N, C-alpha and C positions, 0 to 999 in steps of 0.2 A: 614502778619508779616516780614518784608522784614531778611533773616539772613547773618548776614558777617560771609565771612570764612578767619580767617585772621594763615598766616604763622606759622603752629608751633612748637616752640623750642624744642628738638632734643634731649637737649643733656646742662649741665651745660653749659661746654666750646661752645657752638652753638649758635650767635648770625644774623646769615639768615643763606638764605637755595635761591637757584636755581632752577624754576622752568621747570623740562627733560621736560614734557606734557601734556598736559591737556586730558584727555579724557570723555568730556566734547565738548560742546560748548555752544556759548546764544539759547537761548528758548529749548531747551530736556530737557526733566524730569527725574528726578532722586531718587532713591531710599538713605532713609539716613541708614549709611555707607557703601553704594556701589558706589568706588572707584572715587575721585573727580581729582582729579588729584597725578604728579607721582613729587616729588622733591627730592633733589642732594644736599648730606652739606658737609662736610669734613670730615665724617664719612660713611655717613645710603647715600645708597639711597634707597624710601620707598612711600610707594602706600598709601597715605593720603585719607582718607572716606568722603563720606561728612557729617556736622554733623545737619540733617536736609535731608525731601523730600518738594518737590515741585519742582520748575523750575527754572534752571538756567535766571540769566539777567543781568548779569556780567561779563567776564572775566576781570578784572585788569591789566593783566600781560603775556607777551605771549613764550614760548618758548627759551629759554637761560638768561632771566633775573634773578636776584642776587637782591631778597629782605630781608628785614631787618625783628624777627620772632616780631611778633606780628603786622605786617601793615597790613593790610585786600587786599587782593587777587581776591576774589571771593565773590559775592552776590547769596542766592534764593528767590527768592518769598515759602511764602509754602501756604498754604491754599485759602483765599480768590484772594489776590494779588498776584496767583501762574495763575492763568488766568486771569487777565489783563496780567501781562509779557507774557502769548502766546499769545495771539489776538495782541500785540506789535509788538513781533516777528515775526509774519506771517505780520501782516500789514508791514512794514520794509522789511521782505523776497520780500514782490509781488511787490513792487516803487519798490526795484532798477531793478525785473522786467525787470517792466513795461518802467527804465530808459530808457534803451537799453546799449550796448559796451559803447558810448563820455561820457551817464551821469553815467552814472556810472564809468568811475571811476577821478570824479569829486564828487562823491560823497563820492569815498572812500576814495582820498587827502584833503577834511573836518572833513573827524570820526577821530576822535581821539579816540577813544577806540583803542587798538590793534588786530594786527589781532592774531586768537589761531590755536591749530590743530587740524586736524579735529579727527575723536574719531574714536576705535581701528574694519575694520573691524567682526572681531569675536567676540565680549565681550566675555570672561571666569564669570566666576559664581560669585559671589556679593562675597565679602574679608567678614568672620567673625565683626561681633560687635565691637565696638572698642571706645576707648572717641578719641578728634578732637585732640588733642596732639598723640596721638599713632601714631603708622602706623598700616594698618589692615593687612598688610600681614610681612612675614617674611625682616630682614633687612639684603642691601648687605652691606659688614665693610671696611672701606676704610680708605687707606694707613696711620702711622700718622708720620715716621721716613724712612730711604731711605737707609737701605740695596739692595743691589744691587741686583738680582735673576737673577738664573744663566735660561735661558729662554730656553723649549722645543725646538721640530720642532712646529711652528701654525699652527691652521687648520683649508683649503684652501674652497677654494664655487665653486672651477674647475679655478675663472678669477685671480688667485697664488696672490687675496688681501687677506688677515684676516681675515677671521665672527671675531666680537665684542661679547658675549656670558655674563652677567650681572651672578656674585653669583651666585644670584638663582636660573638662566635658569637653570647655570650647574651643580647645589646639584640635581633639579630638574628627568634632564637630565640621570642623571648619577644614583642615587635610579631606572630608572624605564627605563634602560640598553636601554638610547637613545647617537648613534653612531656620531660623527662630524662631518662622512658625511650625517644618518640621516635627524641634525641641521640645513648642506647647503639647502637641499631642501622643508626646511621648509620659507611660508612668512613671513614677520615678517610686526606689524601691526603699530610699535611705530616708532620714531621718525630715520629716515633717513633708514628703513627698517628692525631696530630692532628689531627683533624675542623676546617679551615677554610671559611674563609670560600666561596670557594670552593667545596667538599665541600654546602654546607651552603643554600648557593644552585644546587646541582645540584640538589639530594635537593624544594626545594620547586617545582622549575620539572616535576618527576616524577610529582610527590605532587600537581600542579594536574590533568597527563594523567591520572592516575586510571594512571599507574606503581608505585604504591606508597599501605600503604592511610596511611588521612587517622588526622586524632589520635586518632577517635574510637574504631580500630581497631587502632591501633597495640597493644604484645602490652607486658605485661607485663615485666620483666626478669625471669629465673626461682628462685627462689629459693633461702636459700645451703642445702650440707645443714649439718644438726644437725656439732658437736664430734664427735669424738669423744672417746674417754672418755680424763680421764688428765691428760698435761699443757698448758696452753691453749698456738698456739703465738703468734709477738707477732705483733703486721702493720707493721706496717714502709710508713710514707707518705716520700715523695724527696721534700724543696721542692724549689719549681719556681723557679726563676730572680730570682722577681719578693719572695722570701724569700728566698733568696740575698740580694738586692744591701738588703734590709728590717737584717738582721743584720747587716751589711760598712757601714750607714751608719751603725746605729746604735752599733759597735761604735769609728766612728773619731771624732764626737761623744762621747762616756766620757771617748777618750782627751786631746779639745784643750780639752774644758773641765771644769773639777770644778763639780759640779751643787750649787749648795745650799737648800735648798728653804724657801718656807713659805707655813705654814693659815692659814685665812684664815675664817671665817665670818660670812655674810654674810644680815641681812635681805632679804631680798626680793619681801615681803607687796608693794610699791603695784608695784613692775613686769609682778607675777604681771598685779593689776589693773589696770588698765592694757592692758596685753595682752586682758585677758576682755570688757572693756567697746570694745577699739576693733577687731576681728575681724571684723569681720563687714565691716564695715563700710573699712573696710583691703580686706580681699579685692575684693569691689565698687567701688572705686572705684581698686584697681590691680591686680589679676589677678592676688597673689598672697599662698598668707597668710601672715602674722606671724605667725610663732618668737622664740623667742628669745633666737634666734643674731645677727640682727643689732642690738637693745639689745646686748646682750653686746659684740660684736665694739665698738659704736658707742660706749660708756661705755669700754672700752680706750681705742681712738683719743685720745677727751680725755686719758684717766690717761698715753698714750702724749708726745702734748704737753708733760707736765708733769713725766715727770720719757725724759728723750734721751737718758738712757747705756743703756734696754730697747729701745733703737729704734737698733743699732748689732751689728757685727762685726766679730770676729780676723782683723786682717793682720799673721803674725806677733807683732808684741809691741808691735807698737800697735788701739786700739781706735780705730775708724773710727769716727764720731754716720755718720749716714743723712739725707739731707732729707725723701725722699719717706716715705710707711710703705709698704709694701709689705704686708699685714693675710695671716695664710696662714689659713686655714680647715680645721677636717683631715674629708676626705669622707669616712666608711665608704663599700663597695660590695658591688655584689654577688655576686661570687666571693672574699670574706670579707679580703681586702687593707685597704690604707687608702692616698688622698694629699690632696697637702697642695692645694690650691687658693688661689689666688694672686689678691686682688683691690689694682691697681698705684694708684698713687696715692690712699689711702682715706683721710687726708687734705681729699682736695678734697671727696668725697660729703658732699651731704643725709643725712638719714635712707633715703629714701625711694630713692632710689639705690647707699646703702650695699647696703640693703633684697638690690633688688633686681637687686643684679651676684652676691650673695652663694646667690638659689637659683636663679641661672640658671645659674653654674657645679658645683653641686653634681646641675642637673638632668641638665646636658651630663657631665659625668668620670661620673656613674652611664652613662651609655646609651652613652660612648669617640666624644665629639663634642668632649674638651676637645685647644686645640691644648700644644703645647711649651709656647711661653710661659706659657701663663695654671699650669700647677701647677712652676718657677719661678723661683725669687728674689724671693724672701717675705722679710722684717729682722723682723717680729716673728709670731711662730704660736697663734690658739688652739686648741685639740684639748677634747672636749668626752670625756669619763670616764663622765658624768652620768645619758646615755643609754644607757646599762647598768645604770642602777640604783648608782649608787659615787657613795658619799658623798664622797669623796677618791680624785684619783688624784697619781700623781708619774713622773709621761712626761720622757721623753730630748729635751734641746732641739736645735732641728728645727738644724743646720750648714744654713747659720757664721751665722744668727741667734743672739741674749746669753739667747737665756729662752724659756718655753713656758709662758701660761694654761693651766694645764685646768680645765673646772668641773663641782664637781660633783654631784649628783643638788638637785634643787628638790623642796624636804618640805619 
């Protein structure tokens, strides 16, 4: 039997995904629920498990191809079909070898199947069983709005070029005490030499057995040679796919809605005094810190109920007022990106319930544990440029919202 593998739907508002990396090639045998490929959407990067055990017969798209949800992206032969597919793949490989360099080039030109990535050199442990439409590993959240984030000094690899690590890799490294310098020594098997989860887990296993030095013995990246005298050379920092999608989303929002800003100064002395009085008791009673964010969010919910046009979206020439308030809260991430977490039906929550959800979503966003639906579907968004000391921020509306609240610093 031939099993079709389709591009999964990773959230209610997500209609396409991009193939980042195939973990197999045609002719490989794969177990059910083992990682088949890694895909990227506007919200998350996900490792997708195989829906069946058998032999990979077709990979219909190559890395960086963007595919609509529901389209077949690969085929797997099971049971008796697997043996036939394996023999056919082996025969094709032998014919290519016998053809020699010139004939191989001709065969490649005629072949309609796109090229695929080589499998990782050191595959990690198989992913936990999961439905076809659910990623087998943690999800790496993607940003949904445009708040600029202050950039800390970038980690290096000794060449002056900053290495990119996914939020999942950084989360595991943080828990295991792997420093930036130590990460830079790991050979990556992912696209463009990127260190993926399997590479890091294999490294941790070798470190545990003493095959590689631990954190104390990890060598720091070598110092860069001093720049030669004369004209300075500009540094080029290619934008990763996340930042490119942020730019596209923000440009789309500016083209969709005319932005009109209103700026007000508020005396929040009573709110500050309340928080100072209640912070210790709240921590002991609820197990979470009392921050200004849920206080501002709670006030925002009351305002939206008084002015329901703020909780709306545009559909062509119509304005749709939504009954439920799905409150978006912008969260800055360890990799200098931003994501909008979404508290669904926030109007139904009391203050403690709202504070718990906001805290939980922010923690899981930073650790890479968000579900796709928890980063999509907001109806009104709050962002906080005041976190960086700014008195005023002028954000771009987080489409399809019709408004966004930017909270400045408390002085």
